C-alpha positions in Angstrom: 143.9 69.8 81.9 143.2 66.1 81.7 140.5 66.6 84.4 138.9 69.3 82.3 138.9 67.1 79.2 137.4 64.3 81.1 134.6 66.5 82.5 133.8 67.9 79.0 133.7 64.4 77.6 131.4 63.2 80.4 129.0 66.0 79.9 128.9 65.5 76.2 128.2 61.9 76.6 125.4 62.7 79.1 123.6 65.3 77.0 121.5 62.9 74.9 120.3 61.3 78.1 119.2 64.6 79.6 117.7 65.7 76.3 115.4 62.7 76.3 113.7 64.0 79.5 112.4 61.6 82.2 112.5 57.9 81.5 109.4 55.7 81.4 110.6 54.0 84.5 110.5 57.4 86.3 106.8 57.8 85.5 105.3 56.6 88.8 107.8 58.5 91.0 107.3 61.6 88.8 103.5 61.5 89.3 104.1 61.1 93.1 106.2 64.3 93.0 103.3 66.1 91.3 100.7 64.8 93.8 100.9 67.7 96.3 100.3 70.3 93.7 97.7 68.2 91.9 95.9 67.7 95.3 95.7 71.5 95.6 94.4 71.7 92.1 91.7 69.1 92.9 90.6 70.9 96.0 90.5 74.2 94.2 88.3 72.8 91.5 86.1 71.0 94.0 85.5 74.2 95.9 84.7 76.2 92.8 82.2 74.3 90.7 80.2 75.8 87.9 77.0 74.5 86.2 76.8 73.2 82.7 77.1 76.0 80.1 78.5 78.4 82.8 82.0 77.0 83.2 83.8 80.3 82.4 86.1 80.4 85.3 86.8 76.7 85.3 87.7 76.8 81.6 89.9 79.8 82.2 91.8 77.9 84.9 92.3 74.8 82.7 93.5 77.0 79.8 95.9 78.9 82.0 97.5 75.7 83.4 97.9 74.3 79.9 99.5 77.5 78.6 102.1 77.3 81.4 103.1 73.8 80.1 103.7 75.1 76.6 100.5 74.1 74.9 98.9 76.3 72.2 95.5 77.0 73.8 92.2 78.3 72.2 89.3 79.2 74.5 85.6 79.6 73.9 85.3 76.8 71.4 81.8 75.6 70.8 78.4 76.8 69.7 75.1 75.5 71.2 72.0 74.9 69.2 70.4 78.1 70.6 73.4 80.1 69.3 75.0 80.6 72.8 78.8 80.5 73.1 80.4 77.5 74.8 83.4 77.6 77.0 85.3 74.8 75.4 89.1 74.6 75.6 91.4 73.1 73.0 95.1 72.8 73.7 97.5 71.5 71.1 101.1 70.3 71.5 102.7 69.4 68.2 105.8 67.2 68.3 106.8 66.1 64.8 105.1 63.6 62.4 102.9 60.9 63.9 99.4 60.2 65.1 97.0 62.8 66.5 95.5 61.9 69.9 92.5 63.6 71.4 92.3 63.4 75.2 89.1 64.8 76.7 88.1 66.0 80.1 84.7 67.4 81.1 84.4 70.5 83.3 80.9 71.1 84.5 79.3 70.4 87.9 75.8 69.5 89.0 72.9 71.4 90.9 73.5 69.4 94.0 74.1 70.8 97.5 77.1 69.0 98.9 76.7 67.2 102.2 80.1 65.4 102.6 81.3 67.6 105.4 84.8 67.7 103.9 87.0 70.6 104.7 87.2 71.5 101.0 83.5 71.0 100.3 81.7 73.2 97.9 79.5 75.9 99.4 78.7 77.4 96.0 75.1 78.4 95.2 73.4 79.9 92.2 70.0 80.6 90.8 68.8 78.1 88.2 66.8 78.7 85.0 63.6 78.2 87.1 64.6 80.9 89.5 65.4 78.5 92.3 68.4 78.8 94.6 70.4 75.7 94.2 73.8 74.4 95.5 76.5 73.4 93.1 78.8 70.4 93.5 81.2 68.3 91.5 79.1 65.3 92.4 80.2 63.4 89.2 83.9 63.8 89.7 84.7 66.2 86.8 87.1 67.9 89.2 89.0 64.6 89.5 88.9 64.2 85.7 90.4 67.7 85.2 93.1 67.1 87.7 94.3 63.9 86.1 94.1 65.6 82.7 96.4 68.4 83.8 98.7 66.0 85.5 99.1 63.9 82.4 99.5 67.1 80.3 102.5 68.0 82.5 104.1 64.5 82.3 103.7 64.4 78.5 105.1 67.9 78.0 108.2 66.7 80.0 108.6 63.6 77.9 108.5 65.1 74.3 111.6 63.1 73.4 109.7 59.9 74.0 106.7 60.4 71.7 105.9 61.8 68.3 102.8 63.3 66.8 100.2 65.7 68.1 98.4 66.0 71.4 95.0 67.6 71.2 93.6 68.2 74.8 90.0 69.0 75.0 88.3 70.7 78.0 84.6 70.0 77.3 81.7 72.0 78.8 78.1 70.9 79.3 78.6 67.1 79.6 75.9 66.8 82.2 73.3 68.1 79.8 74.9 66.2 76.9 75.4 69.4 74.8 79.1 70.1 75.1 80.6 67.6 72.6 78.0 68.5 70.0 78.6 72.2 70.6 82.4 71.8 70.0 81.9 69.7 66.9 79.4 72.2 65.6 82.1 74.9 66.0 84.2 73.0 63.4 86.5 71.4 66.0 88.1 69.0 63.6 88.3 71.4 60.7 90.1 73.9 62.9 92.3 71.7 65.0 92.7 68.5 63.0 90.8 65.2 63.0 92.3 62.8 65.6 93.4 59.2 65.0 92.3 58.2 68.5 90.1 59.5 71.3 90.9 58.8 74.9 88.9 59.7 78.1 88.3 58.5 81.6 85.4 58.6 84.1 85.7 58.0 87.8 83.7 55.2 89.4 82.6 54.4 92.9 82.6 50.7 91.8 86.3 50.5 91.2 88.9 50.8 94.1 90.9 54.1 94.1 94.4 53.5 92.9 93.3 51.3 90.0 91.5 51.5 86.7 89.2 49.2 84.7 88.9 48.9 81.0 87.1 46.9 78.3 86.2 46.8 74.7 82.6 47.1 73.5 79.7 49.2 75.1 80.6 51.0 78.3 77.7 53.4 78.7 74.3 53.4 77.2 72.7 55.9 74.8 70.3 58.3 76.5 67.1 59.6 74.8 64.7 62.0 76.5 61.0 61.3 75.6 58.3 63.8 76.4 54.7 62.5 76.4 51.6 64.7 76.7 48.4 63.0 77.6 45.5 65.1 76.5 42.0 64.8 77.8 38.9 67.0 78.3 38.9 68.9 81.6 36.1 69.6 83.9 34.8 69.6 87.5 36.2 66.9 89.7 32.7 66.0 90.9 31.5 65.1 87.3 34.3 63.0 85.7 31.8 61.5 83.3 31.5 64.8 81.6 35.1 64.9 80.5 38.1 62.6 79.8 40.5 62.5 82.7 44.2 62.7 81.5 45.5 62.0 85.0 43.9 58.5 85.1 45.2 57.9 81.5 48.7 59.1 82.5 48.7 56.8 85.6 47.8 53.8 83.5 50.4 54.7 80.9 53.2 54.8 83.6 52.3 51.3 84.6 51.9 49.9 81.1 55.1 51.5 79.8 57.0 49.4 82.3 56.1 46.3 80.3 57.7 47.6 77.1 61.2 46.5 78.1 60.1 43.5 80.1 57.7 42.0 77.5 58.6 43.5 74.1 62.5 43.6 74.1 64.9 40.7 73.9 66.2 40.0 77.4 69.7 39.8 75.9 69.4 43.5 74.9 69.9 45.8 77.9 67.4 48.6 78.1 65.9 50.9 80.7 62.8 53.1 80.4 62.1 55.4 83.4 59.4 57.9 83.9 61.1 60.7 85.8 58.6 63.5 85.8 54.8 63.8 85.7 52.9 67.1 85.9 49.2 67.9 85.7 46.4 69.8 87.4 46.1 73.0 89.4 43.5 72.2 92.0 42.1 69.2 93.8 38.6 69.5 92.3 39.6 70.3 88.7 40.2 67.7 86.0 42.9 69.2 83.8 43.1 69.2 80.1 46.4 67.5 79.9 49.3 65.8 81.8 52.9 65.9 80.8 55.4 63.1 81.5 59.2 63.1 81.1 60.9 59.8 80.3 64.5 58.7 79.9 65.4 55.8 77.6 68.8 53.9 77.9 70.0 51.3 75.4 73.2 50.1 73.8 71.6 49.4 70.4 70.2 52.1 68.1 67.7 49.5 66.8 66.4 48.7 70.3 66.2 52.4 71.0 64.0 52.9 67.9 61.9 49.9 68.8 61.2 51.2 72.3 60.4 54.7 71.0 57.9 53.2 68.6 56.4 51.2 71.4 56.0 54.3 73.6 54.1 56.0 70.8 51.9 52.9 70.2 51.2 52.5 73.9 50.2 56.1 74.5 47.9 56.2 71.5 46.4 52.8 72.2 45.5 53.7 75.8 44.0 57.0 74.6 41.8 55.2 72.1 40.7 52.8 74.8 39.7 55.7 77.0 37.7 57.2 74.2 39.9 60.3 73.7 38.8 62.2 70.6 41.0 62.0 67.5 42.0 65.6 67.8 43.1 65.0 71.4 45.5 62.1 70.9 48.7 62.0 72.9 51.8 63.7 71.6 55.2 62.0 71.9 58.3 64.0 71.1 62.1 63.3 71.5 64.4 65.7 73.4 68.1 65.6 74.0 69.9 62.5 73.0 73.4 61.0 73.0 74.8 57.8 71.6 76.2 54.8 73.5 79.8 55.0 74.5 81.5 52.2 72.6 85.1 51.3 73.3 87.1 50.1 70.3 88.0 46.5 71.2 91.5 46.5 69.6 92.4 49.9 71.0 91.1 48.9 74.5 93.3 45.8 74.6 96.3 47.8 73.5 95.7 50.4 76.2 95.0 47.7 78.8 98.5 46.3 78.1 100.2 49.8 78.5 98.2 50.5 81.7 99.1 47.1 83.1 102.8 47.7 82.5 102.6 51.1 84.2 100.3 50.2 87.2 100.7 46.5 87.7 98.4 43.6 86.8 96.5 43.8 90.1 95.5 47.4 89.5 93.9 47.0 86.0 90.6 45.1 85.9 87.9 44.3 83.4 85.4 47.2 83.2 81.7 46.7 83.8 79.2 48.4 81.5 76.5 50.6 83.0 73.3 52.2 81.8 74.5 55.7 82.6 75.3 57.9 79.6 78.0 60.3 78.3 78.5 62.4 75.1 82.2 61.6 74.6 81.1 59.1 71.9 80.2 62.0 69.6 83.9 62.7 69.2 84.2 59.2 67.5 82.0 60.4 64.6 79.8 57.3 64.8 82.7 55.0 65.4 84.9 56.3 62.6 87.6 57.2 65.1 88.8 54.5 67.6 87.7 55.6 71.0 88.2 54.3 74.5 86.9 55.5 77.9 88.1 53.7 81.0 86.9 53.7 84.6 89.1 55.5 87.1 88.7 54.0 90.6 87.5 56.5 93.2 86.2 54.3 96.0 87.9 53.5 99.3 89.0 49.8 98.8 88.0 48.7 102.2 84.6 50.4 102.1 84.0 49.0 98.6 84.8 45.5 99.8 82.4 45.9 102.8 79.8 47.3 100.5 80.0 44.3 98.2 79.6 42.0 101.2 76.7 43.8 102.8 74.9 44.8 99.7 74.7 48.4 100.9 75.8 50.7 98.1 78.4 53.4 98.6 77.3 57.0 97.7 77.1 57.1 94.0 77.8 59.6 91.3 75.4 62.5 91.5 75.0 61.9 95.3 75.4 64.8 97.7 77.7 62.5 99.7 80.0 61.4 96.8 83.6 61.9 97.9 86.3 60.2 95.8 89.5 59.1 97.6 91.3 61.5 95.4 95.1 61.0 96.1 95.4 57.4 94.9 92.8 58.1 92.1 94.9 61.0 90.8 98.1 59.0 90.9 96.6 56.0 89.1 94.8 58.3 86.6 97.9 60.3 85.6 100.1 57.3 85.4 97.6 55.3 83.3 96.8 58.2 80.9 100.4 59.1 80.4 101.4 55.5 79.8 98.6 55.0 77.3 99.5 58.2 75.4 103.2 57.3 75.2 102.2 53.9 73.8 99.9 55.4 71.2 102.4 58.1 70.1 105.6 56.1 70.4 
């Protein structure tokens, strides 16, 4: 009888401990226990990439995994400007009063034919909008992002006794074409699911060792603005250029002069890149065409600098056309296409998250992030900085190869490369650990 009483008393005393779920000190071992299944998830996603705006099966997989963990999941969230339905996923886990945290992953892949030779390499192919057969690959690591996202979702669901508030997990489509975040917001994301108090995201990097992260406040990625320039001339026979106005020569000079806009008109303390990525004109060797089209991309951290460069592009195009004697009714046209703002990490929030990541990973595995001129659309979720937002770099590079690369000056295969192959196991472990620890801090 005394033994029975003792056992009942012991179990009663132990119940609160078990009710609390895993302890914070168990986080790293718990993530390691998840690693085999998360590795399978990663390889599945890597083998099954889908292009931007076509992530139907990927979104369904992410939604299914989140439902298994007890999240309330809504699929097909998002409307594109052309009226098409997006495959956005929103998963909510409410856990009493407290802050609302949005954690975002992207889901789309790129039209890149994989050349890594890995045994889980993608062999997927599709026909693009131009009717061309193209390979598809997660060459930007969105498969890694989704895997970490699902791993953190599991850890947080198991630790509900250790946080309070609401988790709002977002599977975003169409990041590579910077349309997905806007599509989800246009579908009344915050009106339907609540406006978050914080936004958290990650992006893998081949400039950070796998098994570690890097984080900073301030600008992390640049804004991106597409500029389309059409140089118009007067076409004619290639043997009689004096009878017309050659837009190919005009376009060639514009390409060269445009490179002086950043180097000679912009403050050197203000980072900016202006690149001409496409140029198209003409149909036959001996025909001077009527027009040439050029596609440019502009990257800046500052909206004011962005506007200054756009104005300079317009002025340069028109000035050259006038110099060439192009008629007033044939002046160049300059139009803006897709655009996304700079990704700005809230400095106060970044330092708070640095501390929580350092406590979870160790000081030697959390470094100062380096800003780049690449672009993202995650910043749209901040509503122009109204909501504190942080994106951190998740290391994906083999540490030894990265060290050799820095010594030799020979770069490792970068994001968007057909040879990009993250060292996924330590990256997943570090990502899940960091994201879970950051979330527990924000919702404690």
